[in-house]
C-alpha positions, 0 to 999 in steps of 0.5 A: 495723314500722320507723320512728317511731310516727306520734305521734312524727313528728307531735310532731317536726313540731309541735315545729319551728314552736315552736322556730322561733318561739323561735329565729330561726336554726332558722326560717331553716334550715327555710325556707332556699331553695337559690337563696339559697346562692350569693348568701349565700356571695359576700356572706359573702366580700365582707363578710369583706374589711370585717370584718377591718380594721374589727374590728382598728381598732375594737378598738384604738379601744376600747383593746384588742389588735387580735386581740380585734376578730376574736374579737368579730366571729366570736362575735357573728356566730354568736350573732346568726345563731342568735337574731337575727330580721333576715335580713341585719342585720350585727353587730360591733365598732362605732365608736360603742361603741369610745370608750364601751368605752375610757372605761369600761375604761381607767380601771380598768386598772393604770398599766402598761396590762395588756392581759389585764386590759383584755380581761377588763374588756371581756369582763365589760362585754359580758356586762353588756350582754348581761344588760341587753339580754336582761332588757329584751327579756323586760320588753318595754322596747324603747321605752327606745330613744326616750329619746334624741331625734333632736336630742340624738342628732345632737349626741351623734354629732357630738361622738363623731365629733369625739372619735374623729377627734381621738383618732386623729390622733396614731396617723395621724401615727405618735406617741402622746399621753397625755391624758384629754380632747378638749382635752388630746388637741388640745393634745398633738397640736399639741405633738407636731407642733411637736416633730417627733414625727410620722413622715412615712412614717406620715402619708403612709400614714394620709392617703393611706388616708383619701383612697383610702377617701373617693374610692372611696366617693364615685365607686366605691361598689360597690368595697370601699374599705377592702379596697383601701386595706388592700391598698395599705398592705400593699403599700407596707409590703413594697415601701418597708420602712415598718417600717424607716422608723418606721411601726408595724405590726400584727405577727403575730396570735396563731394559733388561736382563744381557748377558752371563758373566764369573765373574772376581774375584781375585785368592786370593778370591777363597779359602775363597769362597770355604768354604762358597760354601761347607756350602751352598751346604750342606744346599741346598742339605739337603733342596732339598732332604727333599723338594723333598721327601715331594712333591714326596710323595704327587704325587706318584713320586720317589726321585732321590737324585743324579739326584736332585743334578745334577738339582740343580747344573745346576740351580746354574751354569745357575744363576752364568753365568748371574750375579746370586747367589746360589739357593736352592729349596723352600718348600713355593714356591713349595706349592704355585705352587702345590695349583695353579694346577702345573703339570710340570716344565712348571710352572717355565718356565712360571714364568721365561718368565713373569719375563723377559717380566717384565724386558724388557717391564715394568722395572719400575713396582716396583720402588715405592715398599718400602724397608720396605715391602721387609724387611717384606717379609724376616721377615715373611720368617724367621718366617717360618724357625723357629721351636720352637715347635720342640725344645720344643719337644726335651726338653721333649723327649731327653735332650741330643738332646735338648742340641745339638739343643741349641749348634747349635743355639748358634753357629749361633747366636753368631759366625755367619752363616758359623761357625754355619753350621760347628758347626751343622755338627760337633755336628751331627758327634760327636753325632754319635761318642758319641753313638758308644763310650758309647753305651747302654749296659745291662744284659739280663734275662729270663722273664716268658711268653715272648720269648727270653732274655730281658733287666733286666732294663726293667724287674727287676724281670727277671730270671738268671742262677747262674754262667751265665751272658748274656751281650749285648753291642749295638755297633760295637767294635772298638778302641774308645769303646773297653776299655769301653767293657773291663771294663764292662766285668771286673765288671761283672766278679768281682761279688760275687759269680763270674760267670763262663760264660759271654755270649756276645749277640753279634748281635749288634756288626757289626764290630771288629777292630784291637785295639778291637781285642787286647783288647779282647785277653788280656781280655780273657787271664785275665778272663781265669786266674780267671776261667771265660770264655768269650762266644759269641752268635749270632756273625755275620759271617763277624765279626766271620771271622775277629776274626778268621783272627785276630787269637783270637781263640788262646785264645777264645775257638772255642767251645765258639761261639754259633749261638744263645743266647738260644744255649749258655744257653742250653750248659751252663745248660747241663754242669752245671745243673744250674736252673733259679732263680727269680729276681736280677742280 
């Protein structure tokens, strides 16, 4: 009589797994273990000590009021806890995104630098990033993260690190520089120092903060270096009256939490914001996939790239509706949470809750925090972005990829952050095209005591068959490289004495387009006139079917297609009686 009908109970039990599959937060709650609770609570407290100063510092890096960094941190943590698949990945304001946000928003802000308009523009930017990430997830476009190759990403990040560092130096020394380029900021900083604009007390706090953070991170990595530095800076402000010595302070933060807000901007701003949103989404996606993969490998989890995009998209959506700005994953904050014992996203929820309590109960907690200390937080973060050893390794291993790295670096440093990301993507794509346009190609020969046929560049003494050349072209044959292929075959056919068969080891040829088919037809007719036959071995079935569809077998003898190079060589020797000769090609 009492209770629900059995069918209803079964329906609810069946609904939970489906809901858990769609909403990771539900799954996390339903599978939560009691023994994780204390560890998650402790990790949340530890994480908060890093979230607060970094949130404020990265907000100012983005050209926004410090308080927006805390609003953003709270909402993105809660949004990702509901929809993010990773157990411990931590999201928040990011040092890599800060300059991109500033480069997008600040040119649209009026000359008087209206902070409310800047916040509204940044919030719309977060909503755009959310839409891009969620749509990319639905379309399963996680592979787009691969558009930036490792060399160009190293160059981009090194350029970004230098841009951030130079941009924060005036703040570190207690004065401001008005400039819109890296060179302008360098000139302005040096001129400010020469004119005596630096505040000695501010410089002492800023440089001392950098030293404290770097020393603790190097020798006591388990100590919360940023928290220690912040506490020391606030203590110095109180004891030494740094505010009266010309040091700018954070001041009283607004009390409470912002209401749900739909940002209001002009329609004419949207196209300009969209360009920045695309760049931010791409960097955030690449960062998210790499961080998720790294931490999933440690915990034995699988990476769900498309679900990660949804989680980051929802985090940006939540931030954008509460006066926040675009966010990404943070490898450093995730590492702090992991070292503190975090087991689930409850760690982030605890951190968000503590920040809200601080804003409601003690908004003046950081009013005596010196601005140079925030600059020190940003500068030390920028140093972690740089990968100078990676650039040196590229110089040693591949000069071409090192030049790509340098070009991406120069793009960011000289043209700006947003053009820099566009250059990085373009260079990555062009490098792929370059490899297909001028692929590796070589002649093969037979090497004693080795199976198969091998590159004569690696084995100069490889044996050859008189009248036969085995040629390998390591790329699909398409419009951009078809003439390169034709010219190479012509060169081989013009040898003295000329070959009678040129066997193309075609396994690397994964495709042939119509332009290449026309080139092949003309080439085969030309070779046949000179008594040379074009022969294909190891051609993949889909490519062979394309060749037949293009009717190339009208000129290329159907008998000149062999399943293996060995079969082609055997057929040639049977027809000619040729024997292997040592060396040369």
